[in-house]
Backbone as a printed PyTorch tensor [residue, N CA C, xyz], in Angstrom:
tensor([[[-32.4830,  25.5850, -21.3690],
         [-31.8610,  24.4820, -20.6570],
         [-30.6230,  24.0110, -21.4160]],

        [[-29.5580,  23.7840, -20.7020],
         [-28.3080,  23.3270, -21.3000],
         [-28.4400,  21.8800, -21.7440]],

        [[-28.1670,  21.5990, -23.0230],
         [-28.3380,  20.2510, -23.5520],
         [-27.0970,  19.3840, -23.3800]],

        [[-26.0350,  19.9470, -22.8260],
         [-24.8460,  19.1420, -22.5770],
         [-25.1270,  18.1540, -21.4740]],

        [[-24.5090,  16.9870, -21.5980],
         [-24.6630,  15.9670, -20.5690],
         [-23.7410,  16.3100, -19.4040]],

        [[-24.2900,  16.3860, -18.2280],
         [-23.5150,  16.7050, -17.0340],
         [-23.2490,  15.4280, -16.2530]],

        [[-22.0580,  15.2970, -15.7370],
         [-21.6870,  14.1300, -14.9470],
         [-21.3670,  14.5810, -13.5310]],

        [[-21.8970,  13.8560, -12.5750],
         [-21.5960,  14.1800, -11.1890],
         [-20.6450,  13.1660, -10.5760]],

        [[-20.0710,  12.2990, -11.3880],
         [-19.0870,  11.3440, -10.8970],
         [-19.6560,   9.9570, -10.6990]],

        [[-18.7730,   9.0340, -10.4460],
         [-19.1440,   7.6460, -10.2130],
         [-19.3820,   7.4230,  -8.7350]],

        [[-20.2580,   6.5100,  -8.4500],
         [-20.5280,   6.1570,  -7.0630],
         [-21.0060,   4.7100,  -7.0210]],

        [[-20.8870,   4.1320,  -5.8520],
         [-21.3440,   2.7640,  -5.6650],
         [-22.0360,   2.6850,  -4.3080]],

        [[-23.1170,   1.9520,  -4.2630],
         [-23.8740,   1.7850,  -3.0350],
         [-23.7110,   0.3550,  -2.5570]],

        [[-23.5340,   0.1860,  -1.2600],
         [-23.3600,  -1.1250,  -0.6640],
         [-24.4320,  -1.2980,   0.4060]],

        [[-25.1230,  -2.4120,   0.3520],
         [-26.1430,  -2.7100,   1.3510],
         [-25.4960,  -2.7880,   2.7300]],

        [[-26.2050,  -2.3270,   3.7420],
         [-25.6180,  -2.2630,   5.0860],
         [-25.1550,  -3.6280,   5.5900]],

        [[-25.7630,  -4.7180,   5.1390],
         [-25.3260,  -6.0500,   5.5580],
         [-24.0290,  -6.4730,   4.8730]],

        [[-23.7070,  -5.8620,   3.7370],
         [-22.4890,  -6.2110,   3.0100],
         [-21.2950,  -5.3380,   3.3880]],

        [[-21.5230,  -4.2790,   4.1410],
         [-20.4410,  -3.3590,   4.5020],
         [-19.2770,  -4.0620,   5.2040]],

        [[-19.5110,  -5.0070,   6.1210],
         [-18.3640,  -5.6760,   6.7560],
         [-17.4740,  -6.4570,   5.7780]],

        [[-18.0030,  -6.8310,   4.6240],
         [-17.2200,  -7.5770,   3.6320],
         [-16.3670,  -6.6770,   2.7500]],

        [[-16.5650,  -5.3630,   2.8090],
         [-15.8130,  -4.4370,   1.9560],
         [-14.3700,  -4.3600,   2.4440]],

        [[-13.4500,  -4.7220,   1.5430],
         [-12.0270,  -4.6620,   1.8690],
         [-11.3890,  -3.3960,   1.3120]],

        [[-11.8610,  -2.9650,   0.1440],
         [-11.2240,  -1.8270,  -0.5290],
         [-12.1940,  -1.2190,  -1.5330]],

        [[-12.1330,   0.0910,  -1.6560],
         [-12.8640,   0.8220,  -2.6950],
         [-11.8660,   1.7770,  -3.3180]],

        [[-11.7990,   1.7750,  -4.6380],
         [-10.8290,   2.6340,  -5.3170],
         [-11.4950,   3.2960,  -6.5130]],

        [[-11.3720,   4.6110,  -6.5810],
         [-11.8090,   5.3760,  -7.7460],
         [-10.5680,   5.5780,  -8.6020]],

        [[-10.4130,   4.7300,  -9.6140],
         [ -9.2060,   4.7090, -10.4360],
         [ -9.1150,   5.9470, -11.3080]],

        [[-10.2160,   6.3330, -11.8970],
         [-10.2550,   7.5200, -12.7540],
         [-11.6730,   8.0710, -12.7180]],

        [[-11.9140,   9.0690, -13.5450],
         [-13.2570,   9.6450, -13.5650],
         [-14.2720,   8.7170, -14.2200]],

        [[-13.8170,   7.6080, -14.8250],
         [-14.7670,   6.6750, -15.4250],
         [-14.5660,   5.2260, -14.9900]],

        [[-13.7760,   4.9980, -13.9690],
         [-13.5880,   3.6220, -13.5150],
         [-13.4280,   3.5730, -12.0060]],

        [[-14.1510,   2.6480, -11.3860],
         [-13.9810,   2.4030,  -9.9640],
         [-14.1220,   0.9150,  -9.7210]],

        [[-13.5840,   0.4750,  -8.5880],
         [-13.7800,  -0.9140,  -8.2060],
         [-13.9390,  -1.0230,  -6.7060]],

        [[-14.5840,  -2.1120,  -6.3140],
         [-14.7540,  -2.4360,  -4.9060],
         [-14.3520,  -3.8950,  -4.7320]],

        [[-13.6110,  -4.1820,  -3.6790],
         [-13.1800,  -5.5420,  -3.3750],
         [-13.9720,  -6.0040,  -2.1520]],

        [[-14.6590,  -7.1280,  -2.3230],
         [-15.4560,  -7.7070,  -1.2490],
         [-14.8330,  -9.0300,  -0.8100]],

        [[-14.8410,  -9.2770,   0.4670],
         [-14.3340, -10.5430,   1.0060],
         [-15.4110, -11.5950,   0.7880]],

        [[-15.0760, -12.6230,   0.0140],
         [-16.0020, -13.7180,  -0.2340],
         [-15.6570, -14.9220,   0.6260]],

        [[-16.4410, -15.9380,   0.5200],
         [-16.2050, -17.1420,   1.3150],
         [-14.9350, -17.8560,   0.8810]],

        [[-14.7430, -18.0310,  -0.4420],
         [-13.5780, -18.7640,  -0.9400],
         [-12.5760, -17.8770,  -1.6580]],

        [[-13.0230, -16.7510,  -2.1250],
         [-12.1270, -15.8310,  -2.8290],
         [-12.6980, -14.4250,  -2.7190]],

        [[-11.8870, -13.4480,  -3.0170],
         [-12.3770, -12.0720,  -3.0460],
         [-13.2180, -11.8660,  -4.2990]],

        [[-14.1530, -10.9480,  -4.2050],
         [-15.0110, -10.5900,  -5.3290],
         [-14.6930,  -9.1480,  -5.6910]],

        [[-14.2350,  -8.9490,  -6.9160],
         [-13.9140,  -7.6050,  -7.3900],
         [-15.0190,  -7.1630,  -8.3330]],

        [[-15.6430,  -6.0370,  -8.0230],
         [-16.6840,  -5.4750,  -8.8670],
         [-16.1020,  -4.2260,  -9.5080]],

        [[-15.9880,  -4.2490, -10.8370],
         [-15.4650,  -3.1170, -11.5990],
         [-16.6280,  -2.4110, -12.2740]],

        [[-16.6990,  -1.1010, -12.1050],
         [-17.7010,  -0.2890, -12.7810],
         [-16.9810,   0.5900, -13.7980]],

        [[-17.2860,   0.3530, -15.0720],
         [-16.6300,   1.0970, -16.1400],
         [-17.6640,   1.4150, -17.2230]],

        [[-18.2040,   2.6370, -17.2360],
         [-19.1430,   2.9840, -18.3000],
         [-18.4190,   3.1830, -19.6320]],

        [[-18.9610,   2.6090, -20.6750],
         [-18.3450,   2.6910, -21.9950],
         [-18.6140,   4.0470, -22.6390]],

        [[-17.6880,   4.4950, -23.4830],
         [-17.9260,   5.7550, -24.2040],
         [-18.9920,   5.5570, -25.2790]],

        [[-19.6880,   6.6170, -25.6140],
         [-20.7060,   6.5410, -26.6580],
         [-20.0370,   6.4610, -28.0280]],

        [[-20.8330,   6.0850, -29.0240],
         [-20.2940,   5.9450, -30.3830],
         [-19.8120,   7.2670, -30.9630]],

        [[-20.3430,   8.3810, -30.4490],
         [-19.9410,   9.6950, -30.9570],
         [-18.5310,  10.0770, -30.5360]],

        [[-17.9970,   9.4100, -29.5410],
         [-16.6490,   9.7290, -29.0570],
         [-15.6090,   9.3740, -30.1120]],

        [[-14.4650,  10.0160, -30.0220],
         [-13.3950,   9.7670, -30.9870],
         [-12.8070,   8.3730, -30.7990]],

        [[-12.1360,   7.8930, -31.8390],
         [-11.4870,   6.5810, -31.7590],
         [-10.3930,   6.5760, -30.6970]],

        [[ -9.6990,   7.6900, -30.5350],
         [ -8.6630,   7.7780, -29.4980],
         [ -9.2770,   7.6150, -28.1110]],

        [[-10.4290,   8.2160, -27.8970],
         [-11.1160,   8.1040, -26.6130],
         [-11.5410,   6.6600, -26.3480]],

        [[-12.0360,   6.0000, -27.3880],
         [-12.4470,   4.6030, -27.2480],
         [-11.2410,   3.6990, -27.0020]],

        [[-10.1500,   3.9570, -27.7010],
         [ -8.9310,   3.1550, -27.5000],
         [ -8.4040,   3.3080, -26.0820]],

        [[ -8.4000,   4.5360, -25.5670],
         [ -7.9090,   4.7470, -24.2020],
         [ -8.8460,   4.0840, -23.1910]],

        [[-10.1440,   4.0650, -23.4900],
         [-11.0990,   3.3730, -22.6140],
         [-10.7620,   1.8880, -22.5290]],

        [[-10.5440,   1.2380, -23.6810],
         [-10.2660,  -0.2000, -23.6710],
         [ -8.9130,  -0.5150, -23.0380]],

        [[ -7.9420,   0.3550, -23.2040],
         [ -6.6570,   0.1640, -22.5260],
         [ -6.8280,   0.2530, -21.0130]],

        [[ -7.5840,   1.2370, -20.5680],
         [ -7.8330,   1.4050, -19.1350],
         [ -8.6150,   0.2140, -18.5780]],

        [[ -9.5940,  -0.2550, -19.3410],
         [-10.3820,  -1.4060, -18.9270],
         [ -9.5040,  -2.6480, -18.7900]],

        [[ -8.6410,  -2.8790, -19.7600],
         [ -7.7530,  -4.0390, -19.7280],
         [ -6.7940,  -3.9610, -18.5430]],

        [[ -6.2140,  -2.8000, -18.3060],
         [ -5.3010,  -2.6350, -17.1700],
         [ -6.0210,  -2.8760, -15.8520]],

        [[ -7.2170,  -2.3530, -15.7150],
         [ -7.9840,  -2.5390, -14.4900],
         [ -8.3890,  -3.9790, -14.2760]],

        [[ -8.7750,  -4.6480, -15.3580],
         [ -9.2340,  -6.0330, -15.2480],
         [ -8.0970,  -6.9750, -14.8800]],

        [[ -6.9370,  -6.7730, -15.4880],
         [ -5.8100,  -7.6760, -15.2370],
         [ -4.9360,  -7.2360, -14.0630]],

        [[ -5.3220,  -6.1750, -13.3850],
         [ -4.6010,  -5.7030, -12.2020],
         [ -4.7190,  -6.7030, -11.0460]],

        [[ -5.8140,  -7.4680, -11.0360],
         [ -6.1020,  -8.3840,  -9.9450],
         [ -5.7070,  -9.8080, -10.3130]],

        [[ -5.3690, -10.6280,  -9.3100],
         [ -5.0240, -12.0260,  -9.5900],
         [ -6.1920, -12.7870, -10.2250]],

        [[ -5.8810, -13.8160, -10.9860],
         [ -6.9020, -14.5900, -11.6940],
         [ -7.8130, -15.3790, -10.7590]],

        [[ -7.3510, -15.6970,  -9.5560],
         [ -8.1730, -16.5280,  -8.6840],
         [ -9.2870, -15.7480,  -8.0020]],

        [[ -9.3280, -14.4340,  -8.1450],
         [-10.4400, -13.6530,  -7.6210],
         [-11.5890, -13.6720,  -8.6320]],

        [[-12.8050, -13.6030,  -8.1270],
         [-13.9610, -13.4800,  -9.0060],
         [-14.0630, -12.0160,  -9.4250]],

        [[-14.2340, -11.7800, -10.7140],
         [-14.3350, -10.4120, -11.2280],
         [-15.6880, -10.2210, -11.8880]],

        [[-16.3370,  -9.1400, -11.5180],
         [-17.6280,  -8.7900, -12.1080],
         [-17.4550,  -7.4120, -12.7430]],

        [[-17.7910,  -7.3250, -14.0010],
         [-17.6430,  -6.0800, -14.7500],
         [-19.0320,  -5.5670, -15.1030]],

        [[-19.2830,  -4.3030, -14.7820],
         [-20.5430,  -3.7100, -15.2060],
         [-20.3410,  -2.2310, -15.4760]],

        [[-21.3140,  -1.6600, -16.1710],
         [-21.2540,  -0.2490, -16.5010],
         [-22.3640,   0.0880, -17.4720]],

        [[-22.3970,   1.3210, -17.8680],
         [-23.3890,   1.7720, -18.8440],
         [-22.7690,   1.6470, -20.2220]],

        [[-23.5420,   1.1000, -21.1420],
         [-23.0420,   0.9250, -22.4970],
         [-23.9860,   1.6690, -23.4360]],

        [[-23.4520,   2.6980, -24.0560],
         [-24.2460,   3.5790, -24.9100],
         [-24.2200,   3.0950, -26.3390]],

        [[-25.2310,   3.4880, -27.0740],
         [-25.2810,   3.1860, -28.5050],
         [-24.9990,   4.4070, -29.2980]]])
């Protein structure tokens, strides 16, 4: 059995009752995606960004944090932002 970790990509599931609130879904890169939901008072942006493991190089970690910062500040401050992802040790 191959011990390498295989990735099949990022995905997000939306409950059928929430589908009408979906304004936008964007797969920014192979490790970042976001979905914009129409809220009552403001839009809700859900960012999914899995963190690199500790074994990754410092350059890989630096590029991750740069990408995370760009994605987070891409949206106006008055929107609600929710950040989640897998965080490895």
